[in-house]
N, C-alpha and C positions, 0 to 999 in steps of 0.2 A: 408601570402597569401595575395597578391592582393585582392582588394575590388571588382574588377570587375568578381574576380572568383569566390569568397565566392557568390555574388548577384547570379550567375552561376546554384553554388549547392543548392542554396535554393530555386529558381526557379523551379529546376526540382524535388525537394522534393513537390511543395507547387501547382504544377501546377495543377490547375482546382481549386483551393480555391480562391473565390472571397472575402468572406466573410472578412470586416476590422478587426474585435472584433478577427476572430481568428485566423488571420495572424500576431494580434498584441500578440496573448497570445503566439504563436511558438515562434518569436521573443524574446520574456521574456526567453526562455531557450534557444535557439541557440548561438554555437557559430561554430567556422572551425570543431572543433573535434567533436560536437556533430553533425553536418550536415552529415559529411565524415562517423561517425559511423552509422548514420540512413541508408545513402543511402547503406552501406554494407549490414546491417539488411534485406533492401530491396530488393537488389540484389541477397542475400541467401533463398530470398523466403519467409521470414518469415510475412509478410506482400507484399501487392501490391500498396498499394496507403493509405496516410493518410486524417483523416475527421475533423470534427470538434472536439472542445471542449467539456470535459467531468466535468471537474472540474479544479479549481486552485486553488493556496494555495502559503505559504510563501514559502516553499522548490519547490516545486515540479508542475506542470503543467499535467493534463492525458487529452488525447487525442484520438479520434478514429482511429482505423486503419481497413482495410479491406482484406481478405484474398484472395484469387486466385479465391474462390467460392462464391466472396462478402457480407459474414460472418463477422461480426464486431469485432474486438480486443480492448484493451485496451493498451495503450502506454505511459508510465508513463516517465517523463523526469525530473531528477533531474535538478535543477539552479548550474553553477558553478560558477557564477560573483559574484551574487549578496546573494547567501545563508549565513545566520548566520551560519556556521557550526562549532563554540568554543563550542555550547551544546551538538553537537553531539560524545564529545572526553568520556563525562561521561559514555554514555552507551558502545563505543567501546572498553576502556581501560577496559583490565581485564578478557575480553571475550575469552575465550580459543582456541574458534571455528576459530576464524579468525585472519589473519594477517597484520597490516600495516606498508606498507615498510616505505614509508613516513608519516612524519606527516604536510602535507600542506593541503589545502582546495583541491585541486583536487584528490588529494589520499583517503583523510577521505570520497568524498562524493564518490568515486566509492563504495570504502567498504561499504557504507551506503548502495549502490544500492546492491550489491553482497550479502549481510548478509538479505535484503528484502526476495529477490527471496531465500537465504536457508532457511530461517524462513517461507516464504510461502509453499515449497516443503515440510520439516519435517512438519508442521502443516496439511496439506493434506494428506500425508501420515501415519496418526496418526488420520483420521477420522473427523477432522475439516472444517468446512463450512467456504471456503476461494476462491477466484479467483485461478484457477489453472496458474501456474507462467510457463512463456513458454519459454524467455531467458530473458539475460540480458547482455549488453555489457557497459562498464564505467558507463555512468550515467542514462543510458536507463534500462526500465524492463518491456516487453511486457507480457499482461497475457490475462487473461480469459475475456471477457465483461463482467458485470452482470446488465441485465436489459431486455427491449424488444426496441419499440421504442423511450423510454425515458431510461435515465439511472437508475438503480434502485435507489431511494431517502435513503439518510441516516437517520438513526433512528430517530436523533432528528427533522427530519421534517415531519416525517410519521411513527406515532407507529400504530403496526397490529393491525386489527379486529379480529384476532383471538389471543388472547391475552396468553392465555395457552399455546396452540399447538407453538408459538415463542418463548417463556422464556424457556419451555423444550428443543426445539432444541437449543436455545443459551447456556442454561447451559450445554446440553451432548457438545456441541462444545467447551466451553470453559474448562469442566473437563479434555474431549483428549488434551486440549491444555497444559493447569499447569500440567499434572499428567501422560499421554503417550507421547506428542512430548517433555513434560519436558523444556516446553517453555513461559514465561512470558512477555505476551504482553506489561506491561510497561506504556501503553499510552490509556488503556481502554476508550473507554466513547462512547457517544450518536454519536459524530463525526466518529468514526472508526468502525461503525455496520452499513453495510447496510439491508434494509429490502426489500427485491424482492419475491412480492408476499407472506409474511406474513413468509419468511424462511429468518433468519439471515445470513449475511457473515460477515466476521473480516476483515478487512481490515488496511493496515499501519502498518508495522509489521518490517519497519525498524530499529527501538529502541528496538525490541524484545530482550530478553536476555536467556541464560539458563538460569538453578538454581546455579551452580556454579560461575554465576557473582556475583563478592562483594555485590553487591546493588540488587540482584533478591530479597530479602526476602521485603525490602522497595517498590520497586517497586509492587512488590504480593499487600503488602497490599493496597498500592495507586489504584492500579486495583479493587480491594475487595470493597474501600468506593464508585468507580464510579459506580458497578455491585449493590450493595445494592441501589443506588437512582436509577436505571434503574429496576429493580426488581419491587420495590416499585408502578414505574408508570405502571408498568405491573401487577399489581394488589397483588401485594403477599405483605406476612408480614414481611419483611425484613428489621431490624432497623438500623444495624452498620452492619462495613466491618467484624466482627468477625461473625456474623449469616450468611453473603454470604459465607464465607471462611468455615463454617460447611457444609453448604447446598452442596456446590459443593464437598466437602470430603466424603459426607454421600449418595450423588445420585449411 
């Protein structure tokens, strides 16, 4: 694609966005294929226009989008050219739910986004508080926006005022995730839980695996270590990963 054609496509997507930092955040995840895919999703009616930045990370940036009624959505775009994708292979290899046709950067990242969509859908269908996934294409995932005028903060940035209610909902969601949906989050932490009006939402599930994954229990024990730390901050006397696991299993 010629530079002029690429710039024309980007201009069509970012029409109306003047903020330099926002345009920079988009450019971090744009390549020609990503831009074309976004335009196809827009033309198909999944969103009307793109907006500002919700969050940025090492693997993906998350942006506002707006539907035809003006309601906000969240668009997560995984980086193709700069993501360090090799660490992803440990989570993907051995997962019987997915198939990777080629072991290269693009194929692995597309698979990662597809699996996050699948994991969120499976979690939602089993009573887990997660953002509702709407559609995925290649390295793009469109989902429910969690927040008001501002995005819901990460738990690390805002612990709940009603700690007992929050931890009970968190424990119920995690019990449903691990034992009903049969998914191990594999990266549970304060960074991957939103606090929206003292209600927990679990996010970032591209790495999550089923119990039949060869490293599932290793990932689960790591999750329980993080859960025990979170529960202590929420006022519970939970000292070890074994305590956290027992608490979930006995709910």
